[in-house]
N, C-alpha and C positions, 0 to 999 in steps of 0.2 A: 358694213358686216363684213366686207371681204377682208379688210385687215385683221377684224378680229378673229374669223374664220383661219385665215393664215399663221396665224400666231398660235393657236390652238394644236394644230400640225406640226408647228414648228417644236411646240413643248413635246407634243407626243413623241416626235422622232428623237429629241433629246432624251427624253424617258426611255423610248424601247432602244436607243444607242446605248446609253449606260448601262442598261440591265444586259445587253449581248454581250458587252464585253466584260462584265464583271461589275462594275463601278458600284453597283448596287441590286439587290435581291430584288424581284418583282411579285405581285400579286395579280396574277394573269385573270381571276374571278373578279378582283376589285376595277380592274380596266377593264373589263367587257360592262360592267356595270356602270361605271363611271359613263362609257362611252354610250351606251343606249340612253341615259338622262340626258346627254348633252345632245344627240339625235334625234331623241323624243323630242327635245325643246326645237328644234329646228323645224321638225317636221311638224309640231303643231302652228309655229310660227308660218309655214310654207301654207297650211291648211286651210287657216284663218284670215293670215295677213296678206303675206307677199302674194299668193295664187290668186285671190280676190281682187286685190289693187292689179296684178297684170289685167286677169279677167276685165276690170271697170275700163282700164287704158286701153284695151281692142275695143271694148264697145264704144268709146270714145270715137275712135278712128274711124268704126264703120258707120258711126251717126252720121259722122262729119263728110264722109266720101258718099252717104245717103244725100246728105241735104245737099252736095255740092251736082250731084247728079241731077237731082229736081231742078236746080237753080237753073242749071244748062238745058234740060230739057225743053224745060218753061220758055227759056231763047230758041227754041227748034233743034237744038244740037241732042241728038240720041246715041253716037257713036263717041263713045268716052275710051282711048286706051289705057288709062291709067289701071294698074293692077294693084291691090292693096293688101295682096296675098303675103307677100314676103314680109312686109313692113306687120302686119298682123302678127304672122310666126315669129318674128323676131321679139315684139313685146311682150309673148305669152310665154319667148325659152326662159328655163330656170337658169339664172347665174350659176356659175361655176362651183359658188361655196354653199349654195344649196344642195346642188345636185350631187357634192362631195360629203354631205352633211344628212338633211332629209332624205335624200336619196337609199344613202346607205342604212335609215333606222332599219325596214323589215329585216333585212340581212343580219344586222348586228344584232336585233332583238333575238332572230330564230338562233341563232348561234349560241347566244348568252342563257336563254331558256334549255336547249340540246345539251350544252354544256353543264350545265348547274342542276338538271333534271332526269335526265334521260344516260347519256353516255357521253366521255369524256376521253380523248386519245391520250397516249403516254407511252414516251420512250423508253427504252431499257437505257440506262447510261451506264451502267458498270455489272461485272462476272457475278455479283454476288446471288444471283438466281440459277445460275447453269447448274444442272443442265435443262431446266424446267425452260427458263427465258434465257436467251442467247442476249447480248450486247449488239446493239442496233434493233432489235424486235421494235414495230411498232404496235401498242395493244391498247386494248378498249376496255374500261371499266365500266360497270354497269351502277350508276349513281343512287338506282333506289333500290338496292337489293337490300342493303341494310338499314333502310328509312330514308324517306325526304328529308333532307335538310336545306335549309334557307340559304341561297348563297350567300359568301363572303364570310357571313359570322358561322357558317357551317353547322348552325341548332337545329337538332331533329324535331321537326313537328307531327312528322307521321311514324310510327314505326313502322317494322316489317320483318325481316328474318334476322335473327342472332348470328353475330361472326360463329362459324363453327371451326374445331379443331379440320388443320389441312385445307381451309380457303386459304388461295391468293389476295392478300389485300393492300389496296393503296392508301396512304396514311401521311399525317403530315409529322414530320420528324419531330419529336418531342422536342428537341435541343435547338430546333429552328422551324418556327411553323410554316415559315416563307417555303419551302421545301419539301417535296412529294416524295417518299420514299414506298418501296412495294418488298413485302417480304410474307413469307407463309403462317397462318395463324397457326401454332403450337400450345400455346398453354389459353386456357378461359378461365374466368374470373371465381378464383377460390382453388384454383389448380395449384399442386406443387410440380413444379419443373425441374427437374436433373439433367444436366446434360457432363456426365463424369465421365473420363477413359474414352472420351468419344461415342459414349451412346447415351440415349436420351430415354428418359423415363417420366410417365406422367403420372404422378400420383402412387409414387413408387414401382410402377408396371412398367419394364421394358417396352418402348413403342417397337412392334414388328418390324424387322430391319434384316433385309437377306442381301448377300452380293449379286449384282448382275454379271451374266456370262462374259468373261474375257476376249478382246483387253478392256472392255471399259468404255469410258467416254473419251472421244477423241478430241481437243480444243484444237481448231485451225488457226487460232491466234499465238498459239505456245508453240503447235507443231507436236501436243506430249499428249498420251494415254493420261487418263485420272481415274484410279478407283469409283466404280461408280456401284449404288445400291440401290432397290427397290425399298420405300420406307410407307407404312400404312399410319396415317394419321386419322381415326376414325373413320370415314366411309372412303377417305379419299387415299387411294394408291399413287404414288409419285415417286420420282428418280434424285438420289443425293449425290452429292458428290463427298466422299471422305477417305483422307489420306491417312493413314493411320501412322505415318512418320511425320505427320506436320501437327503435331498437337502443340494450341495455343493458351494461352493463360488470360484469364476473364475479369478482368479489374479487378486483378486480386491486391493491386497496389493504389487502389481508392484514387485511380486518374479519375475515374469519371462519378461525379456526385450527382444523383437524381432522386427524384422524389419515390417515396417508398422503398427506397436502398436497405433499409432496416431490413426489409423482408428477404434478400438473398445473403446464401453464404457463400463464401469463397474459397477455395482452397487447390493445391496443387494438381489435385484429380480433376477439377472443374468447377462448377456454379448450380448451387440448387435456389429457387426462389419460388415463393408463396406469392401468386397473382393477387393483386389486390380487388376489391369488387369494382366495376367499372373499371375496369383495365384490363389488356390483352398482350404475352409474351409472342414476342415474335422472331424468328429464324430464316436467314436466307438458305436456300437449298444448296449453296456451295460452301460447305459448313467451316471449312478451313480460309476461306473468302470471303467474310459477311461479317461487317459491323453492327449487331443486331441487339435485342434484349439483354444478349449475355452481358453488353459493355455498356449499352446506354439507359436499359431500365426497360417499363411497361409503355404502353401505348395506351392513353385515356379514349373511352369513347367517342368523346367528342372530336379526336383527331382526324376518326374515320373518315375516307373518301369514297370507296367505294370496294368493290369485288373484281379485280382482271378476271377476263376470261377467253380471251380471244384475240389471236393475232391477225391484225389485219394486213400488214404490210411486214416485209424485211429487204429492203433494195438489193443487199448483199446475197440474198439466199429466197426466193421467192416462193421455194419450198415449205417455208416456214408456217404458212399463213394457216391458220386453222384454231379450234380450240386446243385449250389444255388444260392438267388437271397441276 
């Protein structure tokens, strides 16, 4: 069993190493599920086979020692210097391969359940959500806000809140579901979303937007100020970056094909899309530096991971800790 456990750990290290250097994409939920199942098997084997086996061996040792002492006592020898405690302790000790499998099962199971049904940590990898979220922010995602979903297959089994305009949502990227994205919910099922001449419209109505006081948002990575605006989506007021001198074309060349692309119309002014049922239109707060639904389409409900709500750490700027809109 020691050789088998060593081989399993070797495979795990190879998988994690390849994942880290980008040789293949990983699925952390699936990995945790597999580790939970494997360590559960070891835990059950330890509980019902290996631990009783070691206890029985220790019992035999105690019986042998008691029989030897009785035999010596019959011969008039009552003082015996032999101490079997170290030998008994060694017999009862877990081997390393059980300590590193069965012993880890409760911890791995707790992490798996916590991450699958309550809260999941997420690191902001890009600047698409500036100024709301900065690169390096470590955030928490509420996994049950939009309903309880089965881990790995992400199937909703218990409904809860529906996504609302203005929510900051983590979801599986429709073009590669092994990758998690974070954007803001802009369009709900049935909405018509337009982003024309750098202005956002929902169902034909302009979204309330006003410029923030100068000088704007200061980006410490580029050492520049960027025009900042306050935007109100539904009940959520938040900040966005919008550079009037950086207007982009959104998929007008047909570079991206995606489901329900026929619901979108592209022009030199921008893009207008009718959100299909069971889908959402997502945009980054850094409007001129965000690859979002304007480019790759809609996010289906089954891709939802959870609602982002709290920055729990930014090692470069601890003042970032706190909730956000």
